[in-house]
C-alpha positions as CSV (number, residue, x, y, z in Angstrom):
1,M,17.0,8.8,-4.4
2,S,15.5,4.9,-5.5
3,W,12.3,4.3,-6.5
4,L,10.8,3.7,-2.7
5,S,12.7,6.3,-1.1
6,N,11.4,8.9,-3.6
7,A,7.4,7.0,-2.7
8,A,7.8,6.9,0.9
9,A,8.1,10.4,0.9
10,D,4.4,11.9,2.5
11,N,5.1,15.6,0.6
12,G,3.0,16.3,4.0
13,A,0.4,14.3,2.9
14,P,-2.0,12.9,6.7
15,A,-0.9,9.8,7.3
16,G,-4.3,7.4,6.1
17,T,-5.5,3.9,7.1
18,A,-8.4,2.1,5.1
19,D,-11.2,3.7,4.3
20,I,-13.4,1.5,2.6
21,V,-12.7,-2.1,3.5
22,V,-14.6,-5.3,1.5
23,E,-15.0,-8.4,2.5
24,P,-15.8,-10.1,-1.3
25,S,-18.8,-12.6,-1.7
26,S,-18.3,-16.3,-3.7
27,K,-19.5,-16.8,-7.1
28,D,-19.2,-19.5,-9.6
29,L,-16.9,-19.0,-12.7
30,G,-16.8,-21.9,-15.1
31,G,-16.1,-24.4,-12.2
32,F,-14.1,-22.9,-9.4
33,R,-15.0,-20.1,-6.5
34,V,-14.1,-16.8,-7.2
35,R,-14.4,-13.8,-4.4
36,R,-15.8,-10.5,-6.2
37,A,-14.3,-7.0,-4.5
38,L,-15.5,-5.5,-7.2
39,P,-18.7,-4.6,-7.4
40,S,-19.9,-4.1,-4.1
41,I,-22.4,-2.5,-1.7
42,K,-20.3,-0.1,0.2
43,K,-18.3,1.2,-2.9
44,R,-18.7,0.7,-6.6
45,M,-15.2,1.7,-8.9
46,V,-12.0,2.1,-7.8
47,G,-10.3,4.6,-10.2
48,P,-11.8,2.7,-13.5
49,F,-12.0,-0.4,-11.9
50,V,-15.6,-1.6,-12.5
51,F,-14.9,-5.5,-11.6
52,L,-12.6,-6.9,-9.4
53,D,-11.7,-11.5,-8.5
54,H,-10.1,-12.9,-6.9
55,M,-10.1,-16.3,-9.1
56,G,-9.4,-20.1,-6.0
57,P,-6.5,-20.8,-5.4
58,A,-8.0,-24.2,-6.6
59,R,-6.9,-27.6,-7.6
60,F,-7.3,-28.8,-10.6
61,E,-7.0,-33.0,-11.1
62,A,-5.9,-34.5,-14.2
63,G,-8.9,-34.1,-16.4
64,Q,-10.7,-30.9,-14.8
65,G,-10.3,-27.4,-16.2
66,I,-12.0,-23.9,-16.3
67,D,-14.7,-24.1,-18.9
68,V,-16.3,-20.8,-19.0
69,R,-18.6,-20.7,-22.1
70,P,-18.5,-17.1,-24.9
71,H,-19.9,-14.3,-23.2
72,P,-20.2,-11.0,-24.3
73,H,-18.9,-7.6,-23.5
74,I,-19.5,-4.0,-24.3
75,G,-17.6,-0.7,-22.7
76,L,-15.3,-1.7,-21.3
77,A,-11.5,-3.8,-21.2
78,T,-11.1,-6.8,-19.1
79,L,-7.0,-7.5,-17.9
80,T,-6.2,-11.3,-16.7
81,Y,-3.7,-11.8,-14.7
82,L,-2.5,-15.1,-12.9
83,V,-0.8,-16.4,-10.1
84,E,-0.1,-19.6,-10.4
85,G,-2.3,-22.1,-13.6
86,S,-3.0,-21.0,-17.1
87,I,-5.6,-19.8,-19.3
88,F,-6.6,-20.3,-22.4
89,H,-8.7,-17.5,-24.4
90,R,-10.4,-16.5,-27.7
91,D,-12.3,-14.3,-28.7
92,T,-14.4,-13.6,-32.1
93,L,-11.1,-11.6,-33.0
94,G,-9.6,-15.2,-33.8
95,S,-8.0,-14.6,-30.7
96,A,-6.5,-18.0,-29.6
97,Q,-3.7,-17.3,-26.8
98,D,-2.6,-18.9,-23.3
99,I,-1.7,-16.8,-20.8
100,L,0.8,-18.1,-18.0
101,P,1.4,-16.4,-14.9
102,G,2.6,-12.9,-14.6
103,E,1.7,-12.5,-17.8
104,V,-1.4,-9.6,-18.6
105,N,-4.4,-10.6,-21.2
106,W,-6.0,-7.3,-22.6
107,M,-9.5,-7.7,-24.2
108,T,-10.7,-4.3,-25.2
109,A,-14.6,-4.8,-26.5
110,G,-15.7,-1.5,-26.7
111,R,-18.7,-1.5,-28.9
112,G,-18.5,-5.6,-28.9
113,I,-16.7,-8.3,-28.6
114,A,-17.8,-12.2,-27.2
115,H,-15.0,-14.7,-26.0
116,S,-14.3,-18.1,-23.6
117,E,-12.0,-18.5,-21.0
118,R,-11.4,-22.6,-21.2
119,S,-8.2,-25.1,-20.1
120,S,-6.2,-25.8,-23.0
121,P,-6.0,-29.4,-23.4
122,A,-2.8,-30.1,-23.0
123,S,-2.9,-28.1,-19.0
124,R,-5.9,-30.6,-17.9
125,Q,-3.4,-33.5,-18.4
126,I,-1.6,-32.4,-15.4
127,G,-3.0,-32.0,-11.3
128,R,-1.9,-27.8,-11.0
129,Q,-3.3,-25.1,-9.3
130,M,-4.9,-22.1,-10.7
131,T,-4.9,-18.5,-9.4
132,G,-5.3,-15.0,-10.5
133,V,-7.2,-11.4,-10.3
134,Q,-10.0,-11.0,-13.7
135,S,-10.8,-7.4,-13.8
136,W,-13.4,-5.0,-15.9
137,I,-11.7,-1.3,-16.6
138,A,-14.8,1.2,-17.7
139,L,-13.5,2.9,-21.0
140,P,-13.9,7.0,-21.2
141,K,-17.3,7.8,-22.7
142,I,-15.6,8.4,-26.1
143,F,-14.2,5.4,-26.2
144,E,-17.0,3.3,-25.2
145,E,-18.0,2.8,-28.2
146,T,-14.1,1.9,-29.9
147,N,-13.0,-1.7,-31.5
148,P,-12.5,-4.1,-29.8
149,A,-8.9,-5.5,-30.0
150,F,-7.0,-8.2,-27.6
151,F,-3.0,-7.8,-26.4
152,H,-1.2,-10.1,-25.1
153,H,2.3,-9.0,-23.4
154,D,5.0,-11.5,-21.0
155,G,6.1,-11.0,-18.2
156,A,9.0,-10.1,-19.1
157,N,7.5,-6.7,-20.7
158,L,6.2,-6.3,-17.6
159,P,8.4,-3.0,-15.4
160,E,9.8,-4.9,-12.4
161,L,10.7,-3.3,-8.7
162,T,13.0,-4.9,-6.2
163,D,14.0,-3.4,-2.9
164,S,15.0,-4.8,1.1
165,G,11.9,-8.2,1.1
166,L,10.2,-6.5,-2.2
167,K,9.4,-7.4,-5.1
168,V,6.3,-5.2,-7.3
169,R,5.3,-5.6,-11.1
170,V,3.5,-2.5,-12.7
171,I,0.3,-4.3,-14.6
172,A,-1.1,-2.3,-16.4
173,G,-0.9,1.8,-16.5
174,S,1.8,3.8,-13.7
175,A,3.7,3.2,-10.3
176,Y,6.8,4.3,-8.9
177,G,7.9,5.5,-12.0
178,E,7.6,2.9,-14.1
179,T,4.6,2.5,-16.6
180,S,3.7,0.1,-17.9
181,P,3.6,-1.4,-22.3
182,V,0.1,-2.6,-21.8
183,Q,-2.2,0.5,-23.6
184,T,-5.1,2.3,-20.4
185,F,-7.7,4.8,-22.2
186,S,-7.6,6.5,-18.9
187,G,-5.1,6.8,-16.0
188,T,-4.4,3.6,-14.2
189,L,-2.9,2.2,-11.2
190,Y,-2.0,-1.9,-11.7
191,A,0.6,-3.4,-10.1
192,D,1.6,-6.8,-8.1
193,A,3.0,-6.5,-4.9
194,I,5.3,-9.5,-2.8
195,L,6.4,-8.5,0.5
196,E,8.4,-10.4,2.5
197,T,7.1,-10.7,6.7
198,G,8.3,-6.9,8.2
199,A,9.0,-5.3,4.4
200,F,7.5,-1.5,3.8
201,L,6.0,0.0,0.8
202,P,4.7,2.6,0.7
203,L,1.7,3.1,-1.6
204,P,2.3,5.5,-4.7
205,Q,0.1,9.4,-4.2
206,D,-0.2,10.0,-7.9
207,H,-3.4,8.9,-8.4
208,V,-6.1,9.8,-7.0
209,E,-8.4,6.7,-6.3
210,R,-6.7,3.9,-4.7
211,S,-7.2,0.6,-3.3
212,V,-5.1,-3.0,-2.3
213,Y,-6.8,-6.2,-2.3
214,I,-4.8,-9.1,0.2
215,L,-3.7,-11.9,-1.9
216,Q,-1.9,-13.7,0.5
217,G,-0.8,-13.1,4.2
218,S,-1.4,-10.1,6.6
219,I,-0.4,-6.7,6.5
220,E,-0.5,-3.9,8.8
221,I,-1.4,-0.3,8.0
222,A,-0.6,2.5,10.7
223,G,-1.0,0.0,13.1
224,E,-4.1,-1.5,12.0
225,E,-3.7,-4.8,10.7
226,F,-5.9,-6.7,7.6
227,S,-6.0,-10.5,6.3
228,E,-5.9,-11.7,3.5
229,H,-9.3,-12.1,0.8
230,R,-10.0,-8.4,2.4
231,L,-10.9,-4.5,-0.3
232,L,-9.0,-2.2,1.6
233,I,-10.5,1.3,-0.1
234,F,-8.2,4.7,0.9
235,R,-8.7,8.1,0.8
236,P,-7.5,10.3,-1.9
237,G,-4.5,12.5,-0.7
238,D,-3.7,9.9,2.4
239,H,-0.3,8.7,2.9
240,I,-0.4,4.6,2.9
241,S,2.1,2.7,3.8
242,I,2.1,-0.8,3.9
243,R,3.9,-3.4,6.8
244,A,4.0,-7.0,6.2
245,I,3.1,-8.9,9.2
246,T,3.2,-12.1,7.2
247,P,5.0,-13.1,3.7
248,A,2.3,-11.0,1.6
249,R,1.5,-10.3,-1.6
250,I,-1.3,-7.7,-2.7
251,I,-2.7,-6.4,-6.1
252,I,-2.6,-2.7,-6.3
253,A,-5.5,-1.1,-8.1
254,G,-6.3,2.6,-8.8
255,G,-6.3,5.4,-11.2
256,E,-8.2,8.4,-12.5
257,P,-12.4,8.7,-11.1
258,L,-14.1,8.0,-14.4
259,D,-16.4,10.9,-16.5
260,G,-19.1,9.9,-14.8
261,E,-21.4,6.7,-13.5
262,R,-21.8,3.2,-15.1
263,H,-24.5,0.5,-15.5
264,I,-23.6,-3.1,-15.0
265,W,-25.8,-5.4,-16.5
266,W,-24.5,-8.7,-15.9
267,N,-21.4,-8.2,-18.7
268,F,-21.8,-5.2,-20.5
269,V,-21.0,-1.9,-19.1
270,S,-21.9,1.6,-19.8
271,S,-22.4,5.1,-19.4
272,S,-26.6,4.7,-20.9
273,K,-29.0,2.3,-20.0
274,D,-30.6,1.9,-23.7
275,R,-26.9,0.7,-25.0
276,I,-27.2,-2.3,-22.9
277,E,-30.3,-3.1,-23.9
278,Q,-29.6,-3.0,-27.1
279,A,-26.4,-5.7,-26.2
280,K,-29.2,-7.7,-24.6
281,A,-31.2,-8.1,-28.5
282,D,-27.9,-8.5,-29.9
283,W,-26.8,-10.8,-28.1
284,K,-30.0,-11.9,-28.4
285,A,-29.7,-12.5,-31.4
286,G,-26.4,-13.3,-32.4
287,K,-24.8,-10.2,-34.0
288,F,-21.8,-10.5,-31.9
289,G,-21.2,-13.5,-33.9
290,L,-19.4,-16.6,-33.3
291,V,-15.5,-17.6,-31.1
292,P,-13.2,-19.3,-34.0
293,G,-12.3,-22.6,-32.5
294,D,-15.2,-22.7,-29.5
295,D,-18.3,-22.5,-31.4
296,Q,-20.4,-24.6,-30.2
297,E,-21.7,-23.2,-27.0
298,F,-22.9,-20.4,-25.6
299,I,-24.3,-18.7,-23.0
300,P,-26.9,-17.6,-22.9
301,L,-28.9,-14.4,-21.9
302,P,-30.3,-14.3,-18.3
303,D,-33.3,-14.6,-17.8
């Protein structure tokens, strides 16, 4: 049985469609607009995902670029995944890494890290498009104060599955019998799927919480049509089968539920409100350290 046939087996699960539909809010991120699907009023988290930003699509002319100045994080991991364009990452560990389409930048903030995200000098020399997804993945309580770390993964090292009219890349965690080399701290589902018109893709059923963000195109689930730039959240256990009405690209995100509530304030995520207050004071006092190669600017603590 192929990976697709195995995923399509309903195992007696009821057919379902979206339980919650989120229309993202629009935010500014370093000079271009992003759509923020998580957190939302309708749903704060899906599995370990507490934050999901669709960056772009944006057009940068020669001389223009992204400039997200150094800023801090605690209690989470950031995952950056691009469809087109590039971003140059620097952090207080000394990491300096360009990320290109199909690659993964994973930064574990843990007890505290600061980083910047900018366009490299080389990328500013030519006009280009930029589209991508950045997510925050909350850490289980036992790992909230782990040491900060940074990892880069080439796209060629990520599992990729193909079938008629379908291509699925497993970004992090497990899906369709494949596991990404990206180290996670809890059960995670994160995949990028490209569907030609008419193609069917069943969602994996071995994760409790599941969602789909429609990057491009339109899809149908159980006779209901959904257009691009929507986050669809599903009931646990339902059999979900997606059909592409037009050529479509979707991000599948979810996993095991978190071990309790998470508080989010600015760039800080924690199970403890007191810990967030401490992080505020630490950033104000300069205790996160400087970002080598990008130590002349920073984003101040919001009022």
